[in-house]
N, C-alpha and C positions, 0 to 999 in steps of 0.2 A: 412900626412900633415893636420894640423888643420887650418881652415880658420876663417873668422870673426864670430861674435856672432850669427848672424841670418842666416848664410849660412850653407849649408850641411856639416856635419862633415865626413871626410874621414880618415879612419885608415888603417894601413898596419901592417903586422907582425913585421916589423922593427920599427914601430912607433905607439905603442898602445895609446889609448886615455888616457889623463891625468885624475886622479881621480876627479879633480875639474869639469870635464865635465859631471859628473853623472846627468842623466836625459835628456841629449841632445841626438838627433837621432844618433844611432849607437855607443853610448858610452859604455864603459866597466865599470861596477860598481867597486868602490874601495873595497879593501879587507875588509871583515867583514860587508859589507852593504847588503848582500843577506838576504832576509827575513828568519827568523828562522822557522824550520819545526814545525808545530803545532802537538801536541799530542792529540789524540781523548779523549774527556772529559770522556766518559763512557767506555773507552777501558779496557777490563778485562785481568787480569793476570792469566794464567793457574795454577792450584794447583800443588805444588811440591810433591814428594814422602814423604818428611818429614811431610808435611801438611796432606797428606793422613793418615799417621800413627797417627797423632794427633787426627784425626776424628774417626778412627775405631780401634785404638790400634796397637800394634806391629805386623808386618807382615813379610813374607819372600819376599824379594824384587824380586826374580826370578819369583814369582807368579803373578806379576803385570806388566802391560805396559800402557803407556799413549796413549790414542786414538788419532787419527789424529785431532779430534775435540777438544781435550784438556782434556777430562775426563779420568777416570782410569778404566781399564778393567782387571778382574781376569782371570787366565788361564782356570777356570771352566766355564766361560761365553761363550755364543754363540752370537756374534754380527755380523750382516750381513753388516752393513755400519758404520764404525767407525766415520765417519764425523758427525753422528747423536748423538754421546755421547760427549757433550760439557761442557765447563765451569768446575764446580766442581762435576759433576755427577760421581757416582760410580756404576759399574755394575758387579754383579756376575751371574745374570740370563740371559734371552734371549731377544734380541732386534732385530727386523727384519722389512723389508719393509721400509716405510717412517717414522716409529716411531722415536720419538726424546726424549731423556732423557737429561735434562739440569738443570742449577741452581745448587742446592745442593741435587738433587734428588738421590734416590737409588733404584736399582732393584736387588733383591737378591734371593737366593735359586733357586727354579725351576720356578719362576715367569716369565711370558711372556708379552712383550709389543710389539705390532705389528700393521700392517696397517698404519694408519695415526695418531695413538694415541700420546699423549703428557704427559710426566710426568715431573713436574717442581717444583720450590720452594724447600721446604724441604720434599716433599712428598716421601713416601716409598711404594713400591710394593714388597711383599714378599710371602713366602710359595709357593703354587701352583696357585696363583692368575693370572688371565688374564686381560689385559687391551688392547682393540683393537678397530678397526673401527676408528671413529673420537673422541673417548672419551678423556677426559682430567682429570688428577689428579694433583692437585696443592696445594700450601700453605703447611700446615703441615699434610695433609691428609694421611691416611693409607688404603691400600687395601691388605688384607692378607687371609690366609687359602686357600679355593678353590673358593673364590669370583670372580665374573666376572663383569667388568665394560665395556660396549661397546655401539655401536651406536654413538649418540652425547651426551651421558651422561657426567655429570660434578660432580666430587667429590672434594671439596675444603675446605679451612680453616682447622679446626681440626677434620673434619669428619672421621669416620672409617666405612669401609665396610669389613665384615669378615665372617667366616664360609663358608656356601655355598650360600650366598646371591648374587642376581643379581641386578645390576642397569643398566638400558638401555633405549633406545629411547631418549627422550629429558629430562629425569629425572635429577634432581639436588639434591645433598646431601651436606649440608654445615653447618657452625657453628660448634657445638660440637655434632652433630647428630651421631647416631649409627644405622647401619643396619646390622643385624646378622642372624644367623640360616639359615633357608631356605627362608628367606623373599625375596620379589620381589618388586622393585620400578621401575616403567616404565611409558611410555606415557609422559605427561607433568607434572608429579607429582613432588612435592618438599618436602623434609624433612630437617628441619633446627632447629636452637636453640639447646636445649638439648633433642630433641625428640628421641625416640627409636622405631624401627620397628624390630620385631623379630619373632621367631617361623616360621609358614608358612604364615604369614600375607602378604597381597598384597596391595600396594598403587599405584593407577594408575589414568588415566584420568588427570583431572586438580586438583586433591586433593593436599592439603597442610597440612602437619603435622608439627607443630612447638611448640615453648616454651618447656614445660615439658611433652608433650603428649606421651603416650605409645600406640603402636598398636602391638598386639601380637596374639598368638594362630593361629586360621584360619581366622582371621578377613580380610575383604576386604573393602577397602576405595577407592572410585573412584570419588567422587565429593563433598567432604565436607572439612571443615576446622576444625582441631582438635588442641586445644591449652591448655595452663595451665596444670592442673592436670588431664585432661580428659584421660580416658583409654578405649580402645576398645579391648575386648578379647572374641572372639566368637568361 
Protein backbone atom coordinates (compact mmCIF):
# COMPACT_ATOMS: atom_id res chain seq x y z
CA UNK A 1 0.00 0.00 0.00
CA UNK A 2 1.28 3.49 -0.87
CA UNK A 3 0.14 6.32 1.39
CA UNK A 4 0.33 10.10 1.11
CA UNK A 5 3.36 12.06 -0.11
CA UNK A 6 4.84 12.82 3.29
CA UNK A 7 3.96 9.58 5.00
CA UNK A 8 5.93 6.38 5.35
CA UNK A 9 5.95 4.25 2.22
CA UNK A 10 5.04 0.60 2.74
CA UNK A 11 5.66 -1.99 0.12
CA UNK A 12 4.85 -5.67 -0.11
CA UNK A 13 5.93 -8.43 -2.50
CA UNK A 14 2.49 -8.17 -4.10
CA UNK A 15 2.63 -4.45 -4.47
CA UNK A 16 6.15 -3.13 -5.20
CA UNK A 17 6.89 0.56 -5.16
CA UNK A 18 6.04 2.46 -8.31
CA UNK A 19 9.04 3.77 -10.30
CA UNK A 20 7.85 7.33 -9.70
CA UNK A 21 8.55 6.87 -5.98
CA UNK A 22 12.36 6.76 -6.65
CA UNK A 23 14.10 8.53 -3.81
CA UNK A 24 11.33 7.98 -1.25
CA UNK A 25 11.93 5.85 1.88
CA UNK A 26 11.81 2.13 1.08
CA UNK A 27 11.32 2.73 -2.64
CA UNK A 28 12.69 0.36 -5.27
CA UNK A 29 14.58 2.16 -8.06
CA UNK A 30 13.24 1.93 -11.58
CA UNK A 31 15.03 -0.33 -14.03
CA UNK A 32 18.25 1.17 -15.37
CA UNK A 33 18.52 3.70 -12.53
CA UNK A 34 21.22 1.84 -10.57
CA UNK A 35 24.59 3.66 -10.64
CA UNK A 36 26.95 2.23 -13.28
CA UNK A 37 29.93 0.28 -11.97
CA UNK A 38 33.03 2.43 -12.19
CA UNK A 39 36.18 1.08 -13.82
CA UNK A 40 39.41 1.84 -12.06
CA UNK A 41 41.25 4.55 -13.94
CA UNK A 42 44.70 2.94 -13.75
CA UNK A 43 43.55 -0.66 -13.90
CA UNK A 44 46.14 -2.74 -15.81
CA UNK A 45 45.43 -5.46 -18.31
CA UNK A 46 47.65 -8.52 -18.03
CA UNK A 47 49.88 -9.29 -21.00
CA UNK A 48 48.60 -12.06 -23.26
CA UNK A 49 50.75 -14.87 -24.70
CA UNK A 50 50.62 -13.23 -28.13
CA UNK A 51 51.94 -10.02 -26.61
CA UNK A 52 54.67 -12.03 -24.91
CA UNK A 53 55.83 -13.36 -28.30
CA UNK A 54 55.73 -9.86 -29.74
CA UNK A 55 58.21 -8.82 -27.05
CA UNK A 56 60.66 -11.74 -27.10
CA UNK A 57 60.00 -13.54 -30.38
CA UNK A 58 58.44 -16.90 -31.25
CA UNK A 59 58.21 -19.31 -28.32
CA UNK A 60 56.96 -22.78 -27.45
CA UNK A 61 53.69 -22.14 -25.66
CA UNK A 62 54.14 -25.18 -23.40
CA UNK A 63 57.30 -23.60 -21.96
CA UNK A 64 55.41 -20.67 -20.48
CA UNK A 65 52.65 -20.06 -17.99
CA UNK A 66 51.10 -16.92 -16.64
CA UNK A 67 51.91 -16.16 -13.03
CA UNK A 68 49.18 -15.58 -10.48
CA UNK A 69 50.32 -11.97 -10.42
CA UNK A 70 49.92 -11.61 -14.19
CA UNK A 71 53.52 -11.81 -15.45
CA UNK A 72 54.97 -14.70 -17.48
CA UNK A 73 57.26 -17.43 -16.18
CA UNK A 74 59.37 -19.87 -18.22
CA UNK A 75 59.61 -23.53 -17.23
CA UNK A 76 63.34 -23.05 -16.57
CA UNK A 77 62.63 -20.36 -13.97
CA UNK A 78 62.45 -20.90 -10.22
CA UNK A 79 59.89 -18.59 -8.68
CA UNK A 80 59.00 -19.00 -5.03
CA UNK A 81 55.94 -16.73 -4.97
CA UNK A 82 54.18 -16.16 -8.28
CA UNK A 83 52.12 -13.30 -6.88
CA UNK A 84 55.33 -11.25 -6.92
CA UNK A 85 55.71 -11.49 -10.71
CA UNK A 86 53.15 -8.99 -11.93
CA UNK A 87 52.00 -6.81 -14.82
CA UNK A 88 54.17 -7.44 -17.92
CA UNK A 89 57.20 -8.91 -16.16
CA UNK A 90 59.01 -11.87 -17.76
CA UNK A 91 61.07 -14.33 -15.75
CA UNK A 92 63.49 -17.04 -16.84
CA UNK A 93 65.71 -16.74 -13.76
CA UNK A 94 65.16 -17.07 -10.01
CA UNK A 95 62.89 -14.93 -7.87
CA UNK A 96 62.42 -15.72 -4.19
CA UNK A 97 61.59 -14.30 -0.77
CA UNK A 98 59.60 -11.05 -0.93
CA UNK A 99 61.35 -9.94 -4.09
CA UNK A 100 59.10 -8.41 -6.72
CA UNK A 101 59.47 -8.17 -10.50
CA UNK A 102 56.94 -5.91 -12.20
CA UNK A 103 56.29 -3.37 -14.93
CA UNK A 104 58.07 -4.58 -18.08
CA UNK A 105 61.08 -5.91 -16.18
CA UNK A 106 62.93 -9.12 -17.05
CA UNK A 107 64.97 -11.59 -15.03
CA UNK A 108 66.76 -14.12 -17.21
CA UNK A 109 69.50 -16.76 -17.43
CA UNK A 110 70.85 -17.70 -13.97
CA UNK A 111 70.14 -14.30 -12.47
CA UNK A 112 68.71 -14.18 -8.95
CA UNK A 113 66.42 -11.61 -7.36
CA UNK A 114 65.61 -12.24 -3.73
CA UNK A 115 65.08 -10.78 -0.27
CA UNK A 116 63.01 -7.61 -0.56
CA UNK A 117 64.55 -6.50 -3.84
CA UNK A 118 62.56 -4.78 -6.58
CA UNK A 119 63.08 -4.91 -10.35
CA UNK A 120 60.72 -2.65 -12.29
CA UNK A 121 60.20 -0.45 -15.33
CA UNK A 122 62.07 -1.90 -18.32
CA UNK A 123 65.00 -3.03 -16.20
CA UNK A 124 66.80 -6.29 -16.94
CA UNK A 125 68.78 -8.59 -14.65
CA UNK A 126 70.64 -11.29 -16.55
CA UNK A 127 73.63 -13.62 -16.65
CA UNK A 128 74.66 -14.69 -13.15
CA UNK A 129 73.82 -11.34 -11.57
CA UNK A 130 72.31 -11.10 -8.09
CA UNK A 131 69.97 -8.39 -6.82
CA UNK A 132 68.99 -8.76 -3.19
CA UNK A 133 68.40 -7.14 0.18
CA UNK A 134 66.33 -3.98 -0.36
CA UNK A 135 68.05 -3.10 -3.62
CA UNK A 136 66.07 -1.60 -6.49
CA UNK A 137 66.75 -1.78 -10.22
CA UNK A 138 64.43 0.39 -12.29
CA UNK A 139 63.96 2.41 -15.45
CA UNK A 140 65.99 0.94 -18.34
CA UNK A 141 68.83 -0.19 -16.07
CA UNK A 142 70.82 -3.37 -16.70
CA UNK A 143 72.55 -5.64 -14.21
CA UNK A 144 74.47 -8.46 -15.89
CA UNK A 145 77.46 -10.76 -15.80
CA UNK A 146 78.38 -11.67 -12.21
CA UNK A 147 77.45 -8.27 -10.84
CA UNK A 148 75.85 -7.87 -7.41
CA UNK A 149 73.48 -5.09 -6.37
CA UNK A 150 72.41 -5.33 -2.74
CA UNK A 151 71.71 -3.57 0.54
CA UNK A 152 69.72 -0.40 -0.17
CA UNK A 153 71.49 0.32 -3.44
CA UNK A 154 69.66 1.84 -6.41
CA UNK A 155 70.41 1.36 -10.10
CA UNK A 156 68.12 3.41 -12.31
CA UNK A 157 67.58 5.25 -15.59
CA UNK A 158 69.87 3.80 -18.29
CA UNK A 159 72.68 2.79 -15.93
CA UNK A 160 74.55 -0.51 -16.35
CA UNK A 161 76.31 -2.63 -13.75
CA UNK A 162 78.24 -5.51 -15.29
CA UNK A 163 81.22 -7.83 -15.03
CA UNK A 164 82.06 -8.61 -11.39
CA UNK A 165 81.10 -5.17 -10.12
CA UNK A 166 79.34 -4.65 -6.79
CA UNK A 167 76.99 -1.80 -5.91
CA UNK A 168 75.82 -1.86 -2.32
CA UNK A 169 75.07 0.06 0.86
CA UNK A 170 73.16 3.23 -0.03
CA UNK A 171 74.99 3.72 -3.31
CA UNK A 172 73.18 5.02 -6.38
CA UNK A 173 74.06 4.51 -10.03
CA UNK A 174 71.91 6.49 -12.46
CA UNK A 175 71.77 8.35 -15.75
CA UNK A 176 73.93 6.63 -18.38
CA UNK A 177 76.60 5.63 -15.89
CA UNK A 178 78.57 2.39 -16.23
CA UNK A 179 80.09 0.33 -13.42
CA UNK A 180 82.08 -2.66 -14.66
CA UNK A 181 85.05 -4.92 -14.14
CA UNK A 182 85.76 -5.54 -10.46
CA UNK A 183 84.68 -2.06 -9.43
CA UNK A 184 82.97 -1.37 -6.11
CA UNK A 185 80.51 1.46 -5.45
CA UNK A 186 79.24 1.60 -1.89
CA UNK A 187 78.46 3.71 1.15
CA UNK A 188 76.53 6.83 0.10
CA UNK A 189 78.42 7.17 -3.18
CA UNK A 190 76.77 8.25 -6.40
CA UNK A 191 77.75 7.60 -9.99
CA UNK A 192 75.67 9.45 -12.58
CA UNK A 193 75.65 11.20 -15.93
CA UNK A 194 77.98 9.44 -18.39
CA UNK A 195 80.51 8.55 -15.70
CA UNK A 196 82.37 5.24 -15.76
CA UNK A 197 83.87 3.26 -12.90
CA UNK A 198 85.90 0.23 -13.96
CA UNK A 199 88.89 -1.98 -13.25
CA UNK A 200 89.43 -2.44 -9.51
CA UNK A 201 88.33 1.10 -8.69
CA UNK A 202 86.38 1.85 -5.54
CA UNK A 203 83.96 4.74 -5.06
CA UNK A 204 82.68 5.06 -1.51
CA UNK A 205 81.76 7.40 1.34
CA UNK A 206 79.91 10.43 0.02
CA UNK A 207 81.85 10.57 -3.25
CA UNK A 208 80.00 11.65 -6.38
CA UNK A 209 81.32 10.75 -9.82
CA UNK A 210 79.34 12.40 -12.59
CA UNK A 211 79.27 14.01 -16.05
CA UNK A 212 81.97 12.33 -18.19
CA UNK A 213 84.34 11.37 -15.38
CA UNK A 214 86.24 8.08 -15.46
CA UNK A 215 87.51 6.25 -12.39
CA UNK A 216 89.54 3.17 -13.22
CA UNK A 217 92.56 1.02 -12.39
CA UNK A 218 93.07 0.73 -8.63
CA UNK A 219 91.73 4.20 -7.89
CA UNK A 220 89.90 4.87 -4.63
CA UNK A 221 87.56 7.82 -4.35
CA UNK A 222 85.77 8.38 -1.06
CA UNK A 223 85.03 12.06 -0.57
CA UNK A 224 85.47 14.03 -3.78
CA UNK A 225 83.42 15.18 -6.73
CA UNK A 226 84.69 14.17 -10.15
CA UNK A 227 83.09 15.64 -13.24
CA UNK A 228 83.59 16.65 -16.86
CA UNK A 229 86.64 14.96 -18.41
CA UNK A 230 88.43 14.25 -15.15
CA UNK A 231 90.07 10.86 -15.00
CA UNK A 232 91.47 9.02 -12.01
CA UNK A 233 93.63 6.03 -12.81
CA UNK A 234 95.97 4.98 -10.03
